[in-house]
Each structure stands twice: as C-alpha cells, then as structure tokens.
N, CA, C and O atoms as a GROMACS GRO file, in nm:
protein
  384
    1PHE      N    1  -0.011   0.895  -2.839
    1PHE     CA    2   0.121   0.941  -2.800
    1PHE      C    3   0.152   0.906  -2.656
    1PHE      O    4   0.261   0.855  -2.628
    2LEU      N    5   0.059   0.932  -2.563
    2LEU     CA    6   0.084   0.898  -2.423
    2LEU      C    7   0.104   0.749  -2.405
    2LEU      O    8   0.192   0.706  -2.329
    3CYS      N    9   0.024   0.672  -2.474
    3CYS     CA   10   0.038   0.528  -2.462
    3CYS      C   11   0.176   0.484  -2.509
    3CYS      O   12   0.240   0.401  -2.444
    4PHE      N   13   0.222   0.538  -2.622
    4PHE     CA   14   0.354   0.503  -2.673
    4PHE      C   15   0.462   0.545  -2.574
    4PHE      O   16   0.555   0.468  -2.548
    5SER      N   17   0.451   0.665  -2.520
    5SER     CA   18   0.549   0.712  -2.423
    5SER      C   19   0.548   0.622  -2.300
    5SER      O   20   0.654   0.587  -2.247
    6PHE      N   21   0.429   0.585  -2.255
    6PHE     CA   22   0.420   0.499  -2.138
    6PHE      C   23   0.483   0.364  -2.166
    6PHE      O   24   0.561   0.313  -2.085
    7LEU      N   25   0.451   0.304  -2.280
    7LEU     CA   26   0.507   0.174  -2.313
    7LEU      C   27   0.658   0.180  -2.323
    7LEU      O   28   0.727   0.087  -2.282
    8ALA      N   29   0.710   0.289  -2.376
    8ALA     CA   30   0.855   0.304  -2.385
    8ALA      C   31   0.916   0.311  -2.246
    8ALA      O   32   1.022   0.254  -2.222
    9LEU      N   33   0.850   0.382  -2.154
    9LEU     CA   34   0.901   0.394  -2.018
    9LEU      C   35   0.885   0.265  -1.940
    9LEU      O   36   0.972   0.230  -1.860
   10ALA      N   37   0.775   0.194  -1.962
   10ALA     CA   38   0.747   0.074  -1.884
   10ALA      C   39   0.810  -0.050  -1.946
   10ALA      O   40   0.810  -0.156  -1.883
   11GLY      N   41   0.863  -0.040  -2.065
   11GLY     CA   42   0.916  -0.154  -2.136
   11GLY      C   43   1.014  -0.240  -2.060
   11GLY      O   44   0.999  -0.362  -2.060
   12PRO      N   45   1.115  -0.182  -1.992
   12PRO     CA   46   1.215  -0.266  -1.927
   12PRO      C   47   1.167  -0.331  -1.798
   12PRO      O   48   1.240  -0.414  -1.742
   13TRP      N   49   1.050  -0.298  -1.748
   13TRP     CA   50   1.003  -0.356  -1.623
   13TRP      C   51   0.961  -0.501  -1.643
   13TRP      O   52   0.893  -0.535  -1.739
   14ALA      N   53   1.003  -0.584  -1.550
   14ALA     CA   54   0.955  -0.722  -1.546
   14ALA      C   55   0.819  -0.724  -1.476
   14ALA      O   56   0.775  -0.621  -1.423
   15ASN      N   57   0.754  -0.838  -1.475
   15ASN     CA   58   0.628  -0.852  -1.404
   15ASN      C   59   0.654  -0.832  -1.255
   15ASN      O   60   0.741  -0.898  -1.198
   16ILE      N   61   0.579  -0.742  -1.190
   16ILE     CA   62   0.608  -0.712  -1.050
   16ILE      C   63   0.510  -0.773  -0.950
   16ILE      O   64   0.536  -0.769  -0.830
   17CYS      N   65   0.400  -0.831  -0.996
   17CYS     CA   66   0.302  -0.891  -0.904
   17CYS      C   67   0.303  -1.042  -0.919
   17CYS      O   68   0.278  -1.095  -1.028
   18ALA      N   69   0.330  -1.112  -0.810
   18ALA     CA   70   0.325  -1.258  -0.813
   18ALA      C   71   0.183  -1.302  -0.847
   18ALA      O   72   0.086  -1.244  -0.799
   19GLY      N   73   0.173  -1.404  -0.930
   19GLY     CA   74   0.042  -1.456  -0.966
   19GLY      C   75  -0.024  -1.389  -1.085
   19GLY      O   76  -0.132  -1.430  -1.127
   20LYS      N   77   0.039  -1.286  -1.141
   20LYS     CA   78  -0.015  -1.219  -1.260
   20LYS      C   79   0.082  -1.240  -1.375
   20LYS      O   80   0.204  -1.239  -1.356
   21SER      N   81   0.027  -1.259  -1.493
   21SER     CA   82   0.113  -1.285  -1.609
   21SER      C   83   0.171  -1.159  -1.670
   21SER      O   84   0.267  -1.165  -1.747
   22SER      N   85   0.113  -1.042  -1.636
   22SER     CA   86   0.165  -0.916  -1.688
   22SER      C   87   0.126  -0.804  -1.592
   22SER      O   88   0.038  -0.820  -1.508
   23ASN      N   89   0.192  -0.690  -1.606
   23ASN     CA   90   0.159  -0.574  -1.523
   23ASN      C   91   0.030  -0.511  -1.573
   23ASN      O   92   0.017  -0.479  -1.691
   24GLU      N   93  -0.065  -0.495  -1.483
   24GLU     CA   94  -0.194  -0.434  -1.518
   24GLU      C   95  -0.199  -0.294  -1.457
   24GLU      O   96  -0.190  -0.278  -1.336
   25ILE      N   97  -0.213  -0.194  -1.543
   25ILE     CA   98  -0.217  -0.054  -1.498
   25ILE      C   99  -0.358  -0.020  -1.451
   25ILE      O  100  -0.456  -0.051  -1.519
   26ARG      N  101  -0.367   0.045  -1.337
   26ARG     CA  102  -0.498   0.086  -1.283
   26ARG      C  103  -0.563   0.184  -1.380
   26ARG      O  104  -0.500   0.280  -1.424
   27THR      N  105  -0.690   0.159  -1.412
   27THR     CA  106  -0.764   0.251  -1.498
   27THR      C  107  -0.820   0.364  -1.411
   27THR      O  108  -0.783   0.376  -1.294
   28CYS      N  109  -0.905   0.445  -1.466
   28CYS     CA  110  -0.961   0.560  -1.393
   28CYS      C  111  -1.072   0.515  -1.298
   28CYS      O  112  -1.154   0.429  -1.332
   29ASP      N  113  -1.074   0.574  -1.180
   29ASP     CA  114  -1.180   0.551  -1.083
   29ASP      C  115  -1.202   0.681  -1.006
   29ASP      O  116  -1.155   0.786  -1.048
   30SER      N  117  -1.273   0.675  -0.895
   30SER     CA  118  -1.305   0.797  -0.820
   30SER      C  119  -1.182   0.864  -0.759
   30SER      O  120  -1.190   0.980  -0.717
   31HIS      N  121  -1.068   0.794  -0.754
   31HIS     CA  122  -0.945   0.851  -0.699
   31HIS      C  123  -0.852   0.906  -0.807
   31HIS      O  124  -0.747   0.962  -0.776
   32GLY      N  125  -0.889   0.891  -0.933
   32GLY     CA  126  -0.805   0.938  -1.043
   32GLY      C  127  -0.770   0.824  -1.137
   32GLY      O  128  -0.833   0.718  -1.134
   33CYS      N  129  -0.668   0.847  -1.220
   33CYS     CA  130  -0.624   0.748  -1.319
   33CYS      C  131  -0.483   0.704  -1.286
   33CYS      O  132  -0.404   0.780  -1.230
   34GLY      N  133  -0.450   0.580  -1.321
   34GLY     CA  134  -0.323   0.522  -1.282
   34GLY      C  135  -0.211   0.531  -1.383
   34GLY      O  136  -0.098   0.493  -1.352
   35GLN      N  137  -0.239   0.579  -1.503
   35GLN     CA  138  -0.133   0.580  -1.605
   35GLN      C  139  -0.037   0.699  -1.587
   35GLN      O  140  -0.072   0.800  -1.525
   36TYR      N  141   0.081   0.685  -1.642
   36TYR     CA  142   0.184   0.789  -1.637
   36TYR      C  143   0.132   0.916  -1.705
   36TYR      O  144   0.073   0.908  -1.812
   37THR      N  145   0.152   1.028  -1.644
   37THR     CA  146   0.112   1.164  -1.685
   37THR      C  147  -0.039   1.191  -1.673
   37THR      O  148  -0.084   1.295  -1.720
   38ALA      N  149  -0.117   1.101  -1.612
   38ALA     CA  150  -0.259   1.131  -1.587
   38ALA      C  151  -0.267   1.252  -1.495
   38ALA      O  152  -0.180   1.272  -1.411
   39GLN      N  153  -0.370   1.333  -1.511
   39GLN     CA  154  -0.383   1.453  -1.427
   39GLN      C  155  -0.417   1.414  -1.283
   39GLN      O  156  -0.512   1.340  -1.259
   40ARG      N  157  -0.340   1.465  -1.190
   40ARG     CA  158  -0.361   1.444  -1.047
   40ARG      C  159  -0.350   1.578  -0.978
   40ARG      O  160  -0.242   1.636  -0.971
   41ASN      N  161  -0.460   1.628  -0.925
   41ASN     CA  162  -0.459   1.756  -0.852
   41ASN      C  163  -0.386   1.866  -0.929
   41ASN      O  164  -0.297   1.931  -0.874
   42HIS      N  165  -0.421   1.885  -1.053
   42HIS     CA  166  -0.367   1.992  -1.138
   42HIS      C  167  -0.219   1.972  -1.174
   42HIS      O  168  -0.151   2.069  -1.206
   43ARG      N  169  -0.171   1.851  -1.168
   43ARG     CA  170  -0.033   1.822  -1.209
   43ARG      C  171  -0.031   1.680  -1.268
   43ARG      O  172  -0.115   1.598  -1.233
   44PRO      N  173   0.063   1.652  -1.357
   44PRO     CA  174   0.069   1.518  -1.414
   44PRO      C  175   0.125   1.416  -1.314
   44PRO      O  176   0.219   1.444  -1.240
   45HIS      N  177   0.064   1.298  -1.313
   45HIS     CA  178   0.107   1.187  -1.228
   45HIS      C  179   0.244   1.141  -1.277
   45HIS      O  180   0.260   1.110  -1.395
   46GLN      N  181   0.341   1.138  -1.190
   46GLN     CA  182   0.478   1.101  -1.230
   46GLN      C  183   0.509   0.955  -1.202
   46GLN      O  184   0.626   0.917  -1.193
   47GLY      N  185   0.407   0.874  -1.188
   47GLY     CA  186   0.426   0.732  -1.162
   47GLY      C  187   0.329   0.648  -1.243
   47GLY      O  188   0.258   0.700  -1.330
   48VAL      N  189   0.328   0.521  -1.215
   48VAL     CA  190   0.237   0.427  -1.278
   48VAL      C  191   0.179   0.341  -1.167
   48VAL      O  192   0.254   0.287  -1.085
   49ASP      N  193   0.048   0.328  -1.162
   49ASP     CA  194  -0.017   0.246  -1.061
   49ASP      C  195  -0.040   0.106  -1.118
   49ASP      O  196  -0.121   0.089  -1.209
   50VAL      N  197   0.031   0.008  -1.064
   50VAL     CA  198   0.018  -0.130  -1.108
   50VAL      C  199  -0.070  -0.204  -1.008
   50VAL      O  200  -0.047  -0.196  -0.887
   51LEU      N  201  -0.170  -0.275  -1.058
   51LEU     CA  202  -0.262  -0.348  -0.971
   51LEU      C  203  -0.204  -0.481  -0.927
   51LEU      O  204  -0.155  -0.559  -1.008
   52CYS      N  205  -0.208  -0.506  -0.797
   52CYS     CA  206  -0.169  -0.634  -0.738
   52CYS      C  207  -0.279  -0.675  -0.641
   52CYS      O  208  -0.348  -0.589  -0.584
   53SER      N  209  -0.296  -0.803  -0.622
   53SER     CA  210  -0.394  -0.852  -0.525
   53SER      C  211  -0.345  -0.821  -0.384
   53SER      O  212  -0.225  -0.817  -0.359
   54ASP      N  213  -0.439  -0.800  -0.292
   54ASP     CA  214  -0.402  -0.779  -0.152
   54ASP      C  215  -0.322  -0.898  -0.103
   54ASP      O  216  -0.361  -1.013  -0.125
   55GLY      N  217  -0.212  -0.873  -0.037
   55GLY     CA  218  -0.128  -0.978   0.019
   55GLY      C  219  -0.033  -1.043  -0.080
   55GLY      O  220   0.043  -1.132  -0.042
   56ALA      N  221  -0.036  -1.001  -0.207
   56ALA     CA  222   0.050  -1.061  -0.308
   56ALA      C  223   0.196  -1.023  -0.286
   56ALA      O  224   0.226  -0.915  -0.234
   57THR      N  225   0.285  -1.110  -0.325
   57THR     CA  226   0.427  -1.079  -0.324
   57THR      C  227   0.453  -0.980  -0.436
   57THR      O  228   0.405  -0.998  -0.548
   58VAL      N  229   0.528  -0.874  -0.407
   58VAL     CA  230   0.561  -0.772  -0.507
   58VAL      C  231   0.711  -0.777  -0.531
   58VAL      O  232   0.790  -0.766  -0.438
   59TYR      N  233   0.749  -0.794  -0.657
   59TYR     CA  234   0.890  -0.801  -0.695
   59TYR      C  235   0.941  -0.664  -0.736
   59TYR      O  236   0.864  -0.580  -0.784
   60ALA      N  237   1.070  -0.640  -0.718
   60ALA     CA  238   1.131  -0.515  -0.765
   60ALA      C  239   1.120  -0.510  -0.917
   60ALA      O  240   1.134  -0.613  -0.983
   61PRO      N  241   1.097  -0.391  -0.974
   61PRO     CA  242   1.082  -0.380  -1.119
   61PRO      C  243   1.214  -0.392  -1.195
   61PRO      O  244   1.215  -0.413  -1.316
   62PHE      N  245   1.325  -0.378  -1.124
   62PHE     CA  246   1.457  -0.392  -1.185
   62PHE      C  247   1.557  -0.427  -1.076
   62PHE      O  248   1.528  -0.408  -0.957
   63THR      N  249   1.673  -0.476  -1.115
   63THR     CA  250   1.778  -0.509  -1.018
   63THR      C  251   1.831  -0.382  -0.957
   63THR      O  252   1.862  -0.286  -1.029
   64GLY      N  253   1.843  -0.379  -0.828
   64GLY     CA  254   1.892  -0.259  -0.761
   64GLY      C  255   1.909  -0.282  -0.613
   64GLY      O  256   1.911  -0.395  -0.565
   65MET      N  257   1.923  -0.172  -0.542
   65MET     CA  258   1.942  -0.177  -0.399
   65MET      C  259   1.838  -0.087  -0.332
   65MET      O  260   1.812   0.024  -0.379
   66ILE      N  261   1.779  -0.136  -0.224
   66ILE     CA  262   1.688  -0.051  -0.147
   66ILE      C  263   1.774   0.051  -0.074
   66ILE      O  264   1.863   0.015   0.004
   67VAL      N  265   1.747   0.178  -0.099
   67VAL     CA  266   1.829   0.285  -0.041
   67VAL      C  267   1.755   0.366   0.064
   67VAL      O  268   1.811   0.460   0.120
   68GLY      N  269   1.631   0.333   0.090
   68GLY     CA  270   1.560   0.405   0.194
   68GLY      C  271   1.411   0.380   0.192
   68GLY      O  272   1.356   0.319   0.100
   69GLN      N  273   1.347   0.430   0.295
   69GLN     CA  274   1.202   0.423   0.306
   69GLN      C  275   1.144   0.544   0.235
   69GLN      O  276   1.207   0.650   0.230
   70GLU      N  277   1.026   0.530   0.181
   70GLU     CA  278   0.960   0.639   0.110
   70GLU      C  279   0.821   0.661   0.171
   70GLU      O  280   0.742   0.567   0.179
   71LYS      N  281   0.793   0.783   0.212
   71LYS     CA  282   0.661   0.823   0.262
   71LYS      C  283   0.622   0.950   0.188
   71LYS      O  284   0.643   1.060   0.238
   72PRO      N  285   0.565   0.936   0.068
   72PRO     CA  286   0.540   1.052  -0.017
   72PRO      C  287   0.426   1.143   0.026
   72PRO      O  288   0.418   1.258  -0.018
   73TYR      N  289   0.337   1.094   0.111
   73TYR     CA  290   0.222   1.175   0.151
   73TYR      C  291   0.240   1.226   0.293
   73TYR      O  292   0.303   1.160   0.375
   74LYS      N  293   0.185   1.342   0.321
   74LYS     CA  294   0.201   1.403   0.453
   74LYS      C  295   0.104   1.345   0.556
   74LYS      O  296   0.119   1.368   0.676
   75ASN      N  297   0.004   1.269   0.510
   75ASN     CA  298  -0.094   1.212   0.604
   75ASN      C  299  -0.063   1.065   0.630
   75ASN      O  300   0.035   1.011   0.578
   76LYS      N  301  -0.145   1.001   0.709
   76LYS     CA  302  -0.123   0.860   0.741
   76LYS      C  303  -0.205   0.771   0.648
   76LYS      O  304  -0.272   0.678   0.692
   77ASN      N  305  -0.198   0.801   0.521
   77ASN     CA  306  -0.267   0.727   0.418
   77ASN      C  307  -0.222   0.581   0.418
   77ASN      O  308  -0.106   0.553   0.448
   78ALA      N  309  -0.311   0.489   0.386
   78ALA     CA  310  -0.276   0.347   0.382
   78ALA      C  311  -0.168   0.317   0.279
   78ALA      O  312  -0.094   0.220   0.293
   79ILE      N  313  -0.158   0.399   0.175
   79ILE     CA  314  -0.058   0.374   0.070
   79ILE      C  315   0.068   0.458   0.090
   79ILE      O  316   0.145   0.478  -0.003
   80ASN      N  317   0.088   0.505   0.211
   80ASN     CA  318   0.201   0.594   0.239
   80ASN      C  319   0.320   0.518   0.296
   80ASN      O  320   0.388   0.567   0.385
   81ASN      N  321   0.345   0.400   0.245
   81ASN     CA  322   0.457   0.322   0.292
   81ASN      C  323   0.522   0.257   0.171
   81ASN      O  324   0.458   0.177   0.101
   82GLY      N  325   0.645   0.289   0.147
   82GLY     CA  326   0.712   0.235   0.029
   82GLY      C  327   0.861   0.229   0.048
   82GLY      O  328   0.913   0.257   0.155
   83VAL      N  329   0.929   0.192  -0.058
   83VAL     CA  330   1.075   0.184  -0.057
   83VAL      C  331   1.131   0.260  -0.176
   83VAL      O  332   1.065   0.271  -0.280
   84ARG      N  333   1.251   0.312  -0.161
   84ARG     CA  334   1.322   0.378  -0.270
   84ARG      C  335   1.427   0.280  -0.318
   84ARG      O  336   1.509   0.232  -0.240
   85ILE      N  337   1.425   0.250  -0.447
   85ILE     CA  338   1.520   0.156  -0.507
   85ILE      C  339   1.608   0.232  -0.604
   85ILE      O  340   1.559   0.311  -0.685
   86SER      N  341   1.737   0.210  -0.597
   86SER     CA  342   1.830   0.270  -0.691
   86SER      C  343   1.900   0.157  -0.766
   86SER      O  344   1.949   0.062  -0.706
   87GLY      N  345   1.904   0.169  -0.898
   87GLY     CA  346   1.967   0.068  -0.981
   87GLY      C  347   2.050   0.134  -1.088
   87GLY      O  348   2.054   0.257  -1.098
   88ARG      N  349   2.114   0.057  -1.166
   88ARG     CA  350   2.202   0.106  -1.271
   88ARG      C  351   2.129   0.201  -1.365
   88ARG      O  352   2.053   0.157  -1.452
   89GLY      N  353   2.151   0.330  -1.348
   89GLY     CA  354   2.087   0.430  -1.433
   89GLY      C  355   1.940   0.451  -1.405
   89GLY      O  356   1.872   0.521  -1.480
   90LYS      N  357   1.888   0.392  -1.298
   90LYS     CA  358   1.746   0.402  -1.269
   90LYS      C  359   1.727   0.439  -1.122
   90LYS      O  360   1.808   0.403  -1.037
   91ARG      N  361   1.621   0.509  -1.095
   91ARG     CA  362   1.583   0.540  -0.957
   91ARG      C  363   1.432   0.533  -0.953
   91ARG      O  364   1.363   0.586  -1.041
   92CYS      N  365   1.380   0.467  -0.854
   92CYS     CA  366   1.238   0.443  -0.851
   92CYS      C  367   1.188   0.442  -0.708
   92CYS      O  368   1.259   0.401  -0.616
   93CYS      N  369   1.068   0.486  -0.690
   93CYS     CA  370   1.002   0.477  -0.560
   93CYS      C  371   0.883   0.384  -0.577
   93CYS      O  372   0.799   0.406  -0.664
   94ILE      N  373   0.876   0.282  -0.495
   94ILE     CA  374   0.765   0.188  -0.499
   94ILE      C  375   0.679   0.212  -0.376
   94ILE      O  376   0.727   0.198  -0.264
   95HIS      N  377   0.553   0.249  -0.395
   95HIS     CA  378   0.459   0.269  -0.283
   95HIS      C  379   0.382   0.140  -0.266
   95HIS      O  380   0.325   0.088  -0.363
   96LEU      N  381   0.379   0.087  -0.147
   96LEU     CA  382   0.305  -0.036  -0.120
   96LEU      C  383   0.185  -0.007  -0.033
   96LEU      O  384   0.110  -0.098   0.001
   0.00000   0.00000   0.00000
C-alpha cells in the first residue's frame, strides 16, 4: 500500500538528477529511511529523499517558480539549504 501511494505521489515527477536515468529513493540507513511516510522521530516523513551524486546538477521536479529559500532545520546541518518551488497546483520544498 505505501509503495502504491508513493508511486502515485511521485508519478508526475521527471528525473531530477543529471546523469541518472531515473529517480532513486534513498533506502534505510543509520539516519532513517528515505521513502514517503517512513517513521522519522516519531512522525511520518513528509518528503522523499532522492539520491544524487555530489556536485550533480539537480533539476526542478515540475515547472514552477522559486518562491523562497527553505531552511527546515534549526541547526546548521549540511542539508539545511533548499528552495521552495510553487507550481500549478503543486508546492514543494527541495532540500539540497
């Protein structure tokens, strides 16, 4: 069921990592799991972690406009730098 829900949610996304033929979702490791609704600190993960090579060009997942900077974490985490994209009927935060 989760896989089906995830595929339905991720379906309209184009490939977002240059040099990869498809979006690869991060599996589970010591930091948690990368799939949508995976448990993160006693709450479901509301995003999807897509693996890209260091230094790779990252494309927007859909046509839209960058509407702001996103810093979702309160600390100076290396992954605490992203953009907020708003598109037709969609809103997304991309953490880089």
